N, C-alpha and C positions, 0 to 999 in steps of 0.2 A: 387954196383948197387942195387936199390930197386926192388924187385920182385913184380909183379902184382898179387894181390889176385884174383883168378878165379871167386869169387862171385861178384867182383866189376863190376858195369855196369848192373847187373841184375835188371830188373824192378819189380820183385816180392820180397816182404819183409814182415816182421811182424812189425806192429805198435802197440803201447800200451798206456794206459792211457785214462781217460774219454774223455778229450777234443779232442785229436788226432783221436780217433775212431769215435766220433760224426762227426768231420769234414770230415773224410774219407767217411762216409756213405752218406753225402750230397754233396760231391764235384764231379763235372763232370770230374775232372782231374785224377781220380783214380777209378779203379774197385775193389770193395770189394768182395773177394772170399768167406770168411767165418768170423764169429765172434765167439769168445769164452768168456764166462762169468764165473767168480768164483761163485760157489754155495753160498759162504759165503757173497756175496754182499746182500744188503737189497732187499726185495721183490719189493719195489717201483723202485729201480734202475734197477733191472733185467727186470721188466715190461717195463720201458721206453726204454731200449736198444732193447728189443724184438720188441716193436712196431715200432721203427725207422727202424730196419732191415726188418721187415715185409713189410713196405711201399716201401722199396727199393728192395724187393724180394731177400733178403740175408739170408742164413741159419745161425742159432745161435745154439751153443752147450753149455750146462752148464757142467762145469768140476770142479774138486776139486782145491783148491788154489795151492796145490803143482804141479798138472799137468799143470796149467796155467803158473806157474813160470818156469817150465821146458821148456815150449813152447816159452816163451818170453826171457828167460835168464836174466830177469831184475825184480826180485821179489821186489826190493825196489822202483821201479818206475811204475809198470804196473797197479796199482790201481784196480786190479781185473777184467780188461777187455782188450782184445786184438783182433786184426784182421789181417788176411792175405790179402794183397792187391797187386794190380798190377798198377804201375805208368804208366800213359798214356801220359805224357809230357816229355819223355826222348828220345833223338835222338842224333846221332853222328854229329860231326861238319861238315862233308861233306854234310849230308842231310840238315843241317841248312843253309849252304852256297848255296846249289842248289836251295832251296826254295826262295832265295832272289835275283835271277837273273831276267833279263828282266824288266818288269814294277815294280816288287816288289823292285827293286834297288832304285827307287825314294823315297821310304819310309825310314825315318831315322831309324837306328838300333844301339842300344847301349847295351853292355853287361858288366858284372863284372867277374873278374877272381881272384882266390886266389892262392898264391904261397907259399906252405909249411905251410899252416894253418891246423893244425892237431887236434885242439880241436873241438869236435862235437858240443858243445854248441855255440861256436863262429860261426861255419859254419851255424848252424840253424838260428842264429840271422841275419846273412848276407842274408840268403834266405828270411827272412821277409822283409828286406829293398828292395831287388830286386823286390819282388812282390808289396810292398807298393808303390814303385816309378814307377811301370809299365814298367820296362825295358824288353828287349827281352829275357833275360835269364842269367843263370850263367854258364860260361864255367867251366866244371868239369873234371879235369884230373883223370884218373884211377890209377895213381901212385902219391904218395906224399900227398894225401888228403883222409880223411876217406870217404868211400862210404856212401850213404844214409843209415841210421840206425835209430833205435827207438829213440835214444837220439837227433839226428839231427831233426827228425820229431817233437819231443816234444818241443825242443827249438824254432823251427819255428812256433809253436802254430797253426799248420794246414796249414800254408802258403806253405809248401813244395808241397802240392798237386796242387797248382796253379802256381808253378814255372817251367818255361821251363828250362830243364836241358840239356846242350849241352856237350856231352862227347867227350873226346879226350884221346889218349894213355898217352901222357905227356903234361904238360902245354906248353912247347916249341913247340911241334908239332901242338897243337891246335891254338896257336897264329900265327904260320907260315901259317896255312891254312886260317885264317881270314885275315891276311895281304895280302895274295895272292888274296883275294876277295875284296881288297880295304879298309879294316878296319885299322884305326890308332890305334896303340898300345901305350897306355900311362900308365906309372907306377907312383904310389904314393910313394914319397920318402921325408923324413923329410928335407933333405938338398937341395931339389930343390928350385931354386930361384923364381919360379912363383907359385902363388896360384891357386888351382883348380877353385876358384870362380872368377878369373880374366881372364879366358880363355874361348873362344868360344868352344863349343863341336862339334867335327867333325860329318859330316853326318853319317858316319859309324865309330864306335869307341868301343874299349874294354879297360876298366880301370882295372889295375892289382894292387892288394894289397898283400904285403908280411906279414910274421909273425912278431910279436912284437919283438922277440928276434934276429932274423937274417935278417929281411928285405927281399928284393928281391934277388933271387939266381942269380949267374953270367950268367947262360945260358939264363935266362929270361931278365936280364938287357941288354944283348947284342942285343936283339930283339927290344927294345923299340924305338919308334919314338919320344917320348917326355917324360918328367918327370915333375910332378907337386907336390905341397905339400899342406897340410892344415895349414894355419897360426895359430900359438899359441901365445896367449896374455900373458899367465902365464909362470911359470918356467918349465913346462913339455916339454919333447922332442917329445912325440908322444901320440896318443890315443890308446885305445884298438881297435883291428882290426875290431871288429863288429861295434863299434861306428864310426870309420873312414869310414867304408864301407857305413854306413847309410848316412853320409854326401855326399859321392861321388855318391851314387845311385841317390839321389834327385837332385844333380847338373847335373849329366849325363842326367837325364830326363827333365832338363830345369825348374825344380820346385824351385831351389835355384840358384841365380845368382847375378852378379855385376851390378852396374849402367852401362848404355849403353856406356859411354865414357871410362869405365875401361876394356872393353873386348879386349883381344888380342888373335888372333887365335892360337890354337895348331898347330904345324907344320904338314904338310901332310907327309906321309911316303915316304922314298927315293925309287927310282926305284930299283927293285930287279931282 
C-alpha cells in the first residue's frame, strides 16, 4: 500500500527559476510570501526582480548562491531566483462538487485526471493543457502522483498558478465522488473502439489518462462509464501522456471535434 506523504496537498511551496517566479509575482492565483535572489545574479536582473516585487509589495532577500540552492534543493534548475508561495486555487473534491450544485449545475463542467503518472515534467505539461483549454480543473490524487513541486511548476511554464487543482485522497475515491455528483467517468485506452473525437462530451465529465507503461489501473478501470481512444494513423500504439492529454483537453473543451454527423454520445453513467 502506498503511504501518503504528509506534505502532499499543502498549498505552500518553493518555486524557482526566472519565468516561474515572474509568473508567480503577477498571477492572481498565487500569493507570493517572499522572494530570494542569488547575489551572483547580474545587477540588472536583481534590479528587475526587486522592482517587480516592490510593485506587488513582496519582500526580497539577497543571499549567497549556496544558501539559495539549499533553500530550493534544485541548484541545477533554480537560475538564482526562488520564491515561497501559497497556491490559491487548490480545493478538495467535496468543495468542488458542493460549489456546482443548484443553478451552477446548469453550467458544463469538465476535468482531467491522471492515473499513475509520476513524471513531474509530464504532470506539468498536462497542467498547461488544462489551463490552455479552459477546463474546470485537474483532479489530483494525493497518493500515486507527485504533489506540486518546483519541477511541475517549471514544466507548466507558469500555468500551474492558473490551474484549479481538485484534490482527493486516491484517484478512485475522487472519481467516485464526482460520479455521485453526476459526472461521467471516461477513460482513455488504446484498445477502445471509439475515438474521443467521434463522441459527444457529456455535460459533466472527467477524462482519465493512465501512464504510458501500465495504462489505467484496475481499480480505476472498474469505475469507468465509458472508454475512448485517440486514433493512430501510423505504426505507434500510443502517444506520450502529456501529448495525449493535450488532445483530450481541447476535445473536452469543445475546441476539437468531429463533423456533426459523426457525433455519437458517450454513455451516461449507470445508476449506483
